[in-house]
Steps between C-alpha positions, in 0.01 A plus 500: 500500500528599134839645410417821314781623269665802657464708183122456526510632856697799375233566237226464764653747746602743225145497367370566852732800517356634174146444628573691822681767298189568294259476791693778671531694174133498393319520834528878486323494161183393683573679828552827310123524445412558870837670560435757226156568642635534855800722418355695205772422244458598133540256209846641420605455865381139484712453187802638685440261790491207260813623320703550818524124546669460162756769581627284786460183296721641226779590744578142605425288192843523338680486833290204611575310180873563526514401868299183430734400215809585705411371847191283450127570474394349834624784720396771255141381464467424872613849599267655245194318632574598861547866406185539292292309756602740776424802281162348409412478868603866547294628203188601703715698744652686206161569338364654818804729511438652158549453127877553510549239774299246299692592183830435682375173654396370159848582367652292782262214420616515140863487614426169674298349215745609230734206558227236465503412131875539438573280802281206407600519133861479616414198717319327213799548266701289744230255613260433212601285198443638150214261419305612809591870497217663304222324687673558834527873427141508371378324815680749723378792289146369551557602862440853371140411416449286810633776723282750318191284561578459871597866534189633329248264658665474841530877528137549405387250765728649766384855424134404527545312828794670677600822323764579236791522748479129580566404138855628549549356848387147417664467160828640631524213749489243214844596376655464843353148531628413150855602596517236773450216251711661226803526729470130593415335167686691226863554395643727231680220318404131465841386623441682831180309581564227759183311414534479121553157348810431293276407207314833506821699550664329202192561283489870590871559448488338156187682381460833682597819311763594759681348795732792571485859619524801271853628436439843354224722366583654161264796535613682184458188291174423679340836422595476133402137452192468277371166636515636855341831399221298334431342840507847659247636247266205552534532878416872488191442284379206707554681830311812393174310453564253785571759768242755386220245509620336820465844660191633327281193428312520833433871437392419144244250629383733777500837321451420131286185510316596818568178688520581872799385704273324752309297240548134412516601133817699576662187643391286205619741232834548673568130535398363158771671287767406754397132500516504120847651526625221732378232259628679190848568640557137591356378169724747317807374684425137414425599139839666456691212662308249289578685176870512592500127583356434153809654347377847411778756541489677834501850350218406262291384796585816696395729215184310401348476848606854589344644183173312544482615862592863442301572186198305623487674837554841337197443276281414798614800707439733207140376460394519867405875505258450209269276703262579785389146584664380821493141371675594175766704681580221744520249213747727321709532817500120534603452136776756556629281783484190279720670241739617772525140620594380151791746516639320809775340293606827337693798632456409867722190479743627236756638750651159579532424128733793437678517840471181711757608762355851533129423479409681822700803394328520161158452654579776748621749238218428255244520777648829620419650163163327524434673830517834320184379328342434840587850620400686182200278432336566834577874499382545140186293558414694816528834319308372196211392724505830686508714185282301259290289741529230234674161494539492119851646487612281792419185303619629161840617624559158658396322179727711277802446725446124497499499118824701487668278760385187318639621167838591648525156662396327177774671298793495744464215752753214503565170677878511450726555800598868508677521838713262706 
């Protein structure tokens, strides 16, 4: 039997967690179409339902990152998956008991999912060597697109054949099954793993960003540190467009482009941009690692790929409302995802550069600010659609924010260690 390096197994199971995370996050984006029709919700109420998830998500991101850095990411991520899986299963019960019950259930789901990214970033800072880090993070981030594909398409198929409630029941069970393997195969630190070879352990300890736990969190210094605030600005801008379109893309296809939920065209148009995103994210990760291996300064690589990704995707999003052709719009969405993939080696992996021992904490804090974008983006977009009945401002606001976030990152980002 082939002896798979234990760090690769960690990447595999962490990526599965991200996939399940996004399946359970986006299934309501498709299910909301029959749910809205059944319960008579307005567009602004739908926006509030989408935003409620990010309220809960924001609550636990910083805490999850700190706990993962302090006590290890295995327990933190495992507990998060179990919690959000249970709340996913309970979502239909909440929906049938009214808007407020569903709003509260989505908050609880967000509480569970909020620890996901800080926890695995913390694990990677201790498990993944520098030369493998960008592509490992890009691969795991591609779980976002894979989970989105499965969530969108799987939910559509389940709704057509079984009803929208079963999308929550069936997908919720996945996380519980994942936890069984996670608890058996993964440890928080390489030195704790009984099955790791001495060769792999030595390689990791010599080359990983961190082998220790975080000692302290200098919050005052953190919130006045320009390189960290550059990451925060980029995270906010990226999350606005990411979370708005994760929530509203199925409604955009159904309501604006007139592609019915039950049609095969709906499935095709949902899946193509996400497949492009998976390929682009992994290519972007390898590109950044390759440029660094060739001797280009890390910060130069971070800024170049981030700028290409941000400014390119902003241009595409800005142009989308000016076209009516479905083919042209889908092409622009795909090109947007290509640019986003190029940015894989930018702000999203910069945390470990400036704070290797507190990577999970920084990811958690930056992502907490980024969740404000998820909350505001969905509320604002819902009200814009209700008031104007037009998608133009939805796309243009997202594009402008990406440009601003990209400029701030370009001017202030750093690869120098800022925190111990």
